[in-house]
DOKOL-751447 format. One record per residue (C-alpha): residue number from 1; residue in one letter; x, z, y. Coordinates in steps of 0.25 Angstrom, whole numbers, plus 5000, padded with zeros to 4 digits. Example, Ala and Ser with C-alpha at 12.3 -4.5 7.8 and 13.67 -1.06 7.14 Angstrom:
! DOKOL-751447
(1; a; (5049; 5031; 4982))
(2; s; (5055; 5029; 4996))
***
This chain:
! DOKOL-751447
(1; m; (5043; 5045; 4982))
(2; e; (5039; 5048; 4967))
(3; l; (5038; 5036; 4958))
(4; d; (5023; 5038; 4955))
(5; l; (5020; 5038; 4970))
(6; l; (5028; 5026; 4973))
(7; d; (5021; 5018; 4962))
(8; r; (5008; 5022; 4968))
(9; f; (5013; 5016; 4981))
(10; r; (5017; 5003; 4973))
(11; q; (5003; 5002; 4967))
(12; t; (4996; 5004; 4980))
(13; v; (5004; 4994; 4987))
(14; a; (5002; 4984; 4976))
(15; k; (4987; 4987; 4975))
(16; h; (4985; 4985; 4991))
(17; t; (4994; 4974; 4994))
(18; g; (4998; 4968; 4980))
(19; l; (5013; 4970; 4984))
(20; v; (5020; 4974; 4971))
(21; v; (5032; 4983; 4974))
(22; p; (5042; 4982; 4962))
(23; k; (5047; 4995; 4957))
(24; q; (5061; 4992; 4961))
(25; d; (5056; 4991; 4975))
(26; a; (5049; 5005; 4975))
(27; l; (5059; 5011; 4984))
(28; i; (5057; 5001; 4994))
(29; l; (5042; 5004; 4993))
(30; e; (5045; 5019; 4994))
(31; k; (5053; 5016; 5007))
(32; r; (5042; 5008; 5013))
(33; i; (5031; 5019; 5010))
(34; t; (5040; 5030; 5015))
(35; e; (5042; 5022; 5028))
(36; r; (5027; 5021; 5030))
(37; r; (5024; 5035; 5026))
(38; e; (5034; 5041; 5036))
(39; f; (5029; 5031; 5047))
(40; l; (5015; 5036; 5045))
(41; g; (5019; 5051; 5044))
(42; f; (5014; 5054; 5030))
(43; v; (5021; 5066; 5023))
(44; n; (5021; 5059; 5010))
(45; a; (5019; 5046; 5002))
(46; e; (5006; 5051; 4996))
(47; m; (5000; 5051; 5009))
(48; y; (5004; 5037; 5013))
(49; l; (4999; 5032; 4999))
(50; s; (4986; 5039; 5003))
(51; l; (4985; 5031; 5016))
(52; l; (4988; 5018; 5008))
(53; l; (4977; 5021; 4998))
(54; e; (4967; 5023; 5009))
(55; d; (4956; 5013; 5012))
(56; s; (4957; 5014; 5027))
(57; q; (4962; 5007; 5040))
(58; s; (4975; 5016; 5040))
(59; s; (4978; 5012; 5026))
(60; e; (4977; 4997; 5029))
(61; r; (4985; 4998; 5041))
(62; e; (4996; 5005; 5033))
(63; w; (4996; 4995; 5022))
(64; r; (4999; 4985; 5032))
(65; e; (5011; 4992; 5037))
(66; l; (5016; 4995; 5023))
(67; v; (5014; 4981; 5019))
(68; l; (5024; 4977; 5030))
(69; t; (5035; 4985; 5024))
(70; l; (5032; 4979; 5010))
(71; t; (5032; 4964; 5013))
(72; t; (5044; 4956; 5018))
(73; g; (5037; 4943; 5021))
(74; e; (5049; 4934; 5023))
(75; s; (5046; 4919; 5025))
(76; y; (5050; 4906; 5031))
(77; f; (5044; 4893; 5035))
(78; f; (5043; 4882; 5024))
(79; r; (5047; 4892; 5013))
(80; d; (5049; 4885; 5000))
(81; a; (5052; 4870; 5003))
(82; g; (5046; 4866; 4990))
(83; q; (5032; 4872; 4992))
(84; m; (5032; 4867; 5006))
(85; k; (5035; 4853; 5002))
(86; l; (5024; 4854; 4992))
(87; l; (5014; 4859; 5002))
(88; e; (5018; 4848; 5012))
(89; g; (5018; 4837; 5002))
(90; v; (5007; 4840; 4993))
(91; v; (4998; 4852; 4995))
(92; l; (4995; 4851; 5010))
(93; p; (4993; 4836; 5010))
(94; e; (4984; 4837; 4997))
(95; l; (4975; 4847; 5004))
(96; i; (4975; 4839; 5017))
(97; n; (4971; 4826; 5010))
(98; r; (4961; 4833; 5002))
(99; e; (4954; 4839; 5014))
(100; k; (4955; 4825; 5021))
(101; s; (4949; 4818; 5010))
(102; q; (4937; 4827; 5010))
(103; k; (4934; 4822; 5024))
(104; p; (4928; 4835; 5029))
(105; n; (4923; 4836; 5043))
(106; i; (4933; 4847; 5045))
(107; k; (4946; 4847; 5037))
(108; k; (4951; 4860; 5033))
(109; l; (4964; 4866; 5027))
(110; r; (4966; 4881; 5023))
(111; i; (4979; 4887; 5020))
(112; w; (4983; 4901; 5017))
(113; s; (4998; 4906; 5017))
(114; a; (4996; 4920; 5010))
(115; g; (5007; 4930; 5012))
(116; c; (5012; 4922; 5024))
(117; s; (5022; 4932; 5029))
(118; s; (5026; 4929; 5043))
(119; g; (5019; 4915; 5043))
(120; e; (5030; 4905; 5040))
(121; e; (5022; 4899; 5028))
(122; p; (5009; 4897; 5035))
(123; y; (5016; 4891; 5047))
(124; s; (5024; 4882; 5038))
(125; l; (5010; 4877; 5032))
(126; a; (5005; 4875; 5046))
(127; i; (5017; 4866; 5049))
(128; l; (5015; 4858; 5036))
(129; l; (5001; 4856; 5040))
(130; n; (5004; 4852; 5054))
(131; r; (5014; 4841; 5048))
(132; l; (5004; 4836; 5038))
(133; l; (4991; 4836; 5046))
(134; p; (4994; 4829; 5060))
(135; a; (4979; 4832; 5064))
(136; w; (4979; 4846; 5058))
(137; e; (4971; 4851; 5070))
(138; m; (4959; 4843; 5065))
(139; w; (4959; 4852; 5053))
(140; q; (4954; 4866; 5050))
(141; i; (4967; 4872; 5045))
(142; l; (4969; 4886; 5041))
(143; i; (4983; 4891; 5038))
(144; l; (4982; 4906; 5035))
(145; g; (4994; 4915; 5033))
(146; s; (4992; 4929; 5027))
(147; d; (5000; 4941; 5024))
(148; i; (4999; 4955; 5022))
(149; n; (5010; 4959; 5032))
(150; h; (5003; 4959; 5045))
(151; r; (5017; 4960; 5052))
(152; s; (5021; 4946; 5046))
(153; l; (5008; 4940; 5050))
(154; s; (5011; 4945; 5065))
(155; m; (5024; 4937; 5064))
(156; a; (5017; 4925; 5058))
(157; r; (5007; 4924; 5069))
(158; k; (5018; 4924; 5080))
(159; g; (5024; 4911; 5073))
(160; e; (5039; 4915; 5077))
(161; y; (5050; 4915; 5067))
(162; g; (5065; 4916; 5066))
(163; s; (5075; 4906; 5060))
(164; w; (5074; 4912; 5046))
(165; s; (5059; 4908; 5045))
(166; m; (5064; 4894; 5048))
(167; r; (5075; 4893; 5037))
(168; s; (5068; 4882; 5029))
(169; m; (5061; 4875; 5041))
(170; d; (5063; 4860; 5043))
(171; p; (5070; 4858; 5056))
(172; e; (5060; 4848; 5061))
(173; i; (5049; 4857; 5058))
(174; l; (5056; 4868; 5065))
(175; k; (5057; 4859; 5077))
(176; t; (5043; 4855; 5077))
(177; y; (5035; 4868; 5074))
(178; f; (5044; 4879; 5080))
(179; f; (5051; 4882; 5093))
(180; r; (5061; 4893; 5098))
(181; h; (5056; 4906; 5103))
(182; g; (5068; 4915; 5106))
(183; t; (5075; 4917; 5093))
(184; e; (5062; 4913; 5085))
(185; w; (5055; 4901; 5081))
(186; r; (5041; 4900; 5086))
(187; l; (5031; 4891; 5078))
(188; d; (5023; 4880; 5085))
(189; e; (5010; 4886; 5091))
(190; q; (5001; 4875; 5084))
(191; i; (5007; 4878; 5070))
(192; r; (5006; 4893; 5073))
(193; k; (4991; 4892; 5076))
(194; m; (4988; 4885; 5063))
(195; v; (4991; 4898; 5055))
(196; d; (4982; 4910; 5054))
(197; f; (4987; 4923; 5049))
(198; s; (4980; 4935; 5042))
(199; r; (4983; 4947; 5035))
(200; v; (4979; 4946; 5020))
(201; n; (4981; 4955; 5008))
(202; l; (4981; 4946; 4996))
(203; i; (4977; 4957; 4987))
(204; r; (4966; 4965; 4995))
(205; d; (4960; 4954; 5004))
(206; p; (4949; 4946; 4998))
(207; f; (4950; 4931; 4997))
(208; p; (4944; 4921; 4996))
(209; d; (4936; 4927; 5007))
(210; p; (4925; 4918; 5014))
(211; s; (4925; 4927; 5026))
(212; s; (4940; 4924; 5029))
(213; e; (4950; 4913; 5029))
(214; l; (4955; 4917; 5015))
(215; r; (4946; 4906; 5008))
(216; g; (4946; 4891; 5005))
(217; m; (4961; 4889; 5006))
(218; d; (4967; 4875; 5003))
(219; l; (4981; 4881; 5001))
(220; i; (4986; 4896; 4999))
(221; i; (5001; 4898; 4999))
(222; c; (5006; 4912; 4994))
(223; r; (5021; 4912; 4992))
(224; n; (5031; 4923; 4990))
(225; v; (5019; 4933; 4990))
(226; f; (5016; 4935; 4975))
(227; i; (5030; 4940; 4972))
(228; y; (5025; 4954; 4978))
(229; f; (5013; 4955; 4969))
(230; d; (5011; 4958; 4954))
(231; e; (5005; 4947; 4945))
(232; d; (4991; 4953; 4945))
(233; t; (4991; 4953; 4960))
(234; v; (4996; 4939; 4961))
(235; g; (4985; 4935; 4951))
(236; l; (4974; 4941; 4960))
(237; i; (4979; 4935; 4973))
(238; v; (4981; 4921; 4967))
(239; d; (4967; 4922; 4961))
(240; k; (4962; 4925; 4975))
(241; f; (4970; 4913; 4981))
(242; a; (4964; 4904; 4971))
(243; r; (4950; 4907; 4975))
(244; t; (4954; 4905; 4990))
(245; l; (4958; 4891; 4987))
(246; r; (4949; 4879; 4990))
(247; p; (4948; 4869; 4978))
(248; g; (4961; 4861; 4979))
(249; g; (4968; 4872; 4986))
(250; y; (4982; 4876; 4983))
(251; l; (4989; 4889; 4981))
(252; m; (5004; 4890; 4982))
(253; t; (5012; 4902; 4978))
(254; g; (5027; 4905; 4978))
(255; h; (5035; 4899; 4966))
(256; a; (5033; 4906; 4953))
(257; e; (5025; 4917; 4960))
(258; l; (5013; 4916; 4950))
(259; s; (5015; 4920; 4936))
(260; p; (5010; 4912; 4924))
(261; d; (4999; 4922; 4922))
(262; v; (4994; 4920; 4937))
(263; r; (4995; 4905; 4936))
(264; k; (4987; 4905; 4923))
(265; r; (4977; 4914; 4930))
(266; l; (4976; 4904; 4942))
(267; a; (4974; 4892; 4932))
(268; d; (4964; 4899; 4923))
(269; g; (4956; 4907; 4934))
(270; p; (4943; 4903; 4940))
(271; n; (4950; 4895; 4951))
(272; g; (4959; 4888; 4942))
(273; l; (4971; 4884; 4951))
(274; v; (4979; 4872; 4946))
(275; v; (4994; 4874; 4945))
(276; k; (5001; 4862; 4952))
(277; t; (5016; 4860; 4950))
(278; y; (5025; 4853; 4959))
(279; p; (5041; 4853; 4960))
(280; e; (5040; 4861; 4973))
(281; s; (5030; 4872; 4968))
(282; v; (5018; 4876; 4959))
(283; i; (5005; 4877; 4967))
(284; y; (4991; 4880; 4963))
(285; q; (4978; 4872; 4966))
(286; r; (4963; 4876; 4965))
(287; p; (4957; 4863; 4959))
(288; l; (4948; 4855; 4967))
(289; h; (4938; 4853; 4956))
(290; i; (4931; 4862; 4947))
(291; e; (4934; 4854; 4935))
(292; s; (4949; 4857; 4936))
(293; l; (4945; 4871; 4932))
(294; l; (4938; 4867; 4919))
(295; p; (4945; 4870; 4905))
(296; g; (4955; 4859; 4901))
(297; h; (4959; 4855; 4916))
(298; p; (4974; 4856; 4917))
(299; k; (4978; 4868; 4925))
(300; e; (4992; 4864; 4929))
(301; s; (4996; 4851; 4936))
(302; i; (5010; 4845; 4939))
(303; s; (5011; 4838; 4952))
(304; t; (5020; 4825; 4953))
(305; y; (5021; 4825; 4968))
(306; g; (5034; 4833; 4968))
(307; v; (5039; 4827; 4955))
(308; a; (5038; 4813; 4961))
(309; k; (5045; 4817; 4974))
(310; l; (5057; 4823; 4966))
(311; e; (5057; 4811; 4957))
(312; q; (5059; 4802; 4969))
(313; k; (5070; 4810; 4974))
(314; f; (5078; 4813; 4961))
(315; g; (5074; 4802; 4952))
(316; r; (5069; 4810; 4941))
(317; r; (5056; 4817; 4937))
(318; a; (5056; 4831; 4941))
(319; p; (5050; 4841; 4931))
(320; a; (5037; 4848; 4936))
(321; f; (5036; 4862; 4932))
(322; s; (5024; 4867; 4924))
(323; k; (5022; 4876; 4912))
(324; a; (5019; 4865; 4903))
(325; v; (5031; 4856; 4905))
(326; s; (5046; 4861; 4905))
(327; p; (5056; 4853; 4914))
(328; p; (5064; 4843; 4905))
(329; r; (5078; 4848; 4903))
(330; p; (5088; 4836; 4906))
(331; t; (5099; 4833; 4896))
(332; a; (5113; 4836; 4899))
(333; p; (5110; 4842; 4913))
(334; d; (5121; 4842; 4924))
(335; p; (5121; 4856; 4930))
(336; l; (5126; 4850; 4943))
(337; a; (5116; 4839; 4944))
(338; r; (5105; 4850; 4941))
(339; w; (5111; 4858; 4953))
(340; q; (5109; 4845; 4962))
(341; e; (5095; 4842; 4957))
(342; g; (5092; 4857; 4959))
(343; q; (5097; 4856; 4973))
(344; n; (5088; 4844; 4976))
(345; f; (5076; 4850; 4970))
(346; f; (5079; 4863; 4979))
(347; g; (5079; 4854; 4991))
(348; e; (5065; 4849; 4987))
(349; g; (5060; 4863; 4986))
(350; a; (5058; 4861; 4971))
(351; y; (5064; 4874; 4967))
(352; l; (5059; 4875; 4953))
(353; m; (5065; 4861; 4949))
(354; a; (5078; 4866; 4956))
(355; i; (5079; 4878; 4948))
(356; q; (5076; 4870; 4935))
(357; r; (5088; 4861; 4939))
(358; a; (5097; 4873; 4941))
(359; e; (5093; 4880; 4928))
(360; e; (5097; 4867; 4921))
(361; g; (5110; 4867; 4927))
(362; l; (5113; 4881; 4924))
(363; r; (5111; 4879; 4910))
(364; d; (5124; 4872; 4910))
(365; l; (5131; 4879; 4922))
(366; p; (5125; 4893; 4921))
(367; g; (5133; 4899; 4932))
(368; h; (5132; 4887; 4942))
(369; y; (5132; 4893; 4956))
(370; g; (5125; 4881; 4962))
(371; l; (5114; 4881; 4952))
(372; l; (5112; 4896; 4953))
(373; m; (5110; 4895; 4968))
(374; l; (5101; 4884; 4967))
(375; m; (5092; 4892; 4958))
(376; a; (5093; 4904; 4967))
(377; r; (5089; 4896; 4979))
(378; c; (5077; 4890; 4972))
(379; y; (5072; 4904; 4967))
(380; a; (5074; 4909; 4981))
(381; n; (5065; 4898; 4986))
(382; l; (5055; 4901; 4975))
(383; g; (5054; 4916; 4979))
(384; q; (5060; 4920; 4966))
(385; i; (5069; 4930; 4972))
(386; a; (5074; 4937; 4959))
(387; l; (5078; 4924; 4953))
(388; a; (5085; 4919; 4965))
(389; q; (5093; 4932; 4966))
(390; t; (5097; 4930; 4951))
(391; c; (5102; 4916; 4954))
(392; c; (5110; 4921; 4966))
(393; d; (5116; 4932; 4958))
(394; r; (5120; 4922; 4947))
(395; a; (5126; 4913; 4958))
(396; i; (5134; 4924; 4964))
(397; r; (5140; 4926; 4950))
(398; a; (5143; 4911; 4949))
(399; d; (5150; 4911; 4963))
(400; p; (5153; 4925; 4968))
(401; m; (5158; 4920; 4981))
(402; a; (5146; 4911; 4985))
(403; s; (5138; 4915; 4997))
(404; s; (5125; 4908; 4994))
(405; p; (5119; 4917; 4983))
(406; w; (5121; 4929; 4993))
(407; y; (5114; 4922; 5004))
(408; l; (5102; 4919; 4995))
(409; l; (5101; 4933; 4990))
(410; a; (5101; 4938; 5005))
(411; h; (5090; 4928; 5008))
(412; l; (5082; 4934; 4996))
(413; a; (5084; 4948; 5000))
(414; l; (5079; 4945; 5014))
(415; e; (5066; 4938; 5008))
(416; q; (5064; 4951; 5000))
(417; g; (5065; 4959; 5013))
(418; e; (5079; 4965; 5009))
(419; m; (5086; 4963; 5023))
(420; a; (5097; 4973; 5021))
(421; k; (5101; 4966; 5007))
(422; s; (5100; 4953; 5014))
(423; l; (5109; 4956; 5025))
(424; q; (5119; 4961; 5014))
(425; l; (5118; 4949; 5006))
(426; l; (5120; 4940; 5019))
(427; n; (5132; 4947; 5022))
(428; k; (5137; 4945; 5008))
(429; t; (5134; 4930; 5010))
(430; l; (5142; 4930; 5023))
(431; y; (5154; 4937; 5017))
(432; l; (5155; 4926; 5007))
(433; d; (5152; 4915; 5017))
(434; q; (5154; 4918; 5032))
(435; a; (5148; 4904; 5035))
(436; h; (5135; 4906; 5027))
(437; v; (5126; 4901; 5038))
(438; p; (5112; 4904; 5031))
(439; a; (5117; 4919; 5029))
(440; l; (5122; 4919; 5043))
(441; l; (5108; 4914; 5048))
(442; e; (5100; 4924; 5039))
(443; l; (5109; 4935; 5043))
(444; a; (5107; 4932; 5058))
(445; d; (5092; 4931; 5056))
(446; i; (5091; 4945; 5049))
(447; h; (5099; 4951; 5061))
(448; r; (5089; 4944; 5070))
(449; r; (5077; 4950; 5063))
(450; q; (5084; 4964; 5064))
(451; g; (5085; 4963; 5079))
(452; e; (5100; 4961; 5079))
(453; l; (5100; 4948; 5087))
(454; e; (5114; 4949; 5092))
(455; r; (5120; 4949; 5078))
(456; s; (5110; 4939; 5073))
(457; i; (5115; 4929; 5084))
(458; k; (5129; 4931; 5081))
(459; i; (5127; 4928; 5066))
(460; r; (5119; 4916; 5070))
(461; q; (5130; 4911; 5079))
(462; t; (5140; 4913; 5067))
(463; a; (5130; 4904; 5059))
(464; l; (5130; 4893; 5070))
(465; k; (5146; 4893; 5070))
(466; v; (5146; 4890; 5055))
(467; l; (5135; 4879; 5056))
(468; q; (5143; 4872; 5067))
(469; t; (5155; 4870; 5057))
(470; l; (5146; 4863; 5047))
(471; p; (5141; 4848; 5047))
(472; a; (5129; 4846; 5055))
(473; t; (5121; 4840; 5044))
(474; q; (5124; 4850; 5033))
(475; r; (5113; 4859; 5027))
(476; l; (5116; 4873; 5023))
(477; e; (5111; 4879; 5010))
(478; h; (5098; 4888; 5014))
(479; y; (5096; 4879; 5026))
(480; e; (5094; 4866; 5020))
(481; e; (5083; 4861; 5030))
(482; w; (5093; 4862; 5041))
(483; t; (5106; 4855; 5044))
(484; v; (5118; 4862; 5050))
(485; a; (5115; 4855; 5064))
(486; q; (5100; 4860; 5064))
(487; l; (5104; 4874; 5060))
(488; i; (5114; 4874; 5072))
(489; a; (5104; 4869; 5081))
(490; q; (5094; 4880; 5077))
(491; l; (5105; 4891; 5079))
(492; q; (5109; 4886; 5093))
(493; e; (5095; 4886; 5098))
(494; r; (5095; 4901; 5097))
***
């Protein structure tokens, strides 16, 4: 395909969906276009482009099919432990208590998970609300999950998931809200009914819309979506989100997904969202009172909730991240102490603070494998894939025989929909460490999804044999929520 024509396709896709296809991925786009063109029987790509440019039902149906090939939609329950703790400990209780204090006849709570993929995020929110609100049935609760990919939404409505979607799940939550259904986990029917799903195009669909549910939201979560859009498109969507929030409502995005220019646009715009910084994440709030928007009112605030929590645990004041204040540099830092502190912060979900500690340690030990892998895992959890990959590459140079960097690279490849590359990297991991349980389990899950059930079962059995040689209370890297005994119990149930 000629470059000019391919550029027209890229521009058309961006205009219709907001999805930006980088030039380095142009060959992937060309392959997807060719597959759809041949499937529909068009003689050339120009005819297929003409269909996409039409304003017709046929064109809209084809857009739905093309989008399926351009979006991967990988997710899992309780993704990003830090942000989930912030929601459970601060944001949701504040919204609940505010609604209670107003003493309305009917208490309401409206939450929107935008770009929800196969539903793990809105269902995670439903579980949190079920735990926070014992009498939630007395409330009018809307939890809306939306996505542009109608096939992902069909999967979400079923409420059935494989083990890979459960990889960050607390075992007690899994036991309480899920039950076995063949090789899958089925969500409790009560929780499933708490969530509604709808196909929404964040670019083309109007919101706030008084004629639909896309209005008056207390909380909007849109994570790992903006990475596919250019900055102008992000600004457009964020502005629509801001107008869709109720006064006092919150917007939560993925870490570092909003550029400084977009953040400034949020703060200075007519809706004047306030930036609130916690150790776990930055979030954005629409002010409760109009005076918050007047000149001279501070547009950025720093929460003390997470700081106090960390002080209590570690006996020191943890730095809050803001534009105005740089974290103080300690004198004579101990690199290994910084690694341990970073590990502690990582366990708390405070990834930005863990990265800070790792960077401090690397000033004195530039090639320290442990510090580099700590940063790699933090960046991976923050959705900063390129930075995570760079740290993995540096860790491999520091220790060429280590298996963990290869496993993390495999995981990152899978998140980007590069299954063949992920399989190659998993095999590299197992070449270096035949007993790498996370790699074995991930490999088994990939083969299961490809329909190779017998091969998947054999690999899982190998992982089980390895686990049975380990102490029952040990916790494995990448599966910190589970003890070895709990992992063994899960595998034996299959």
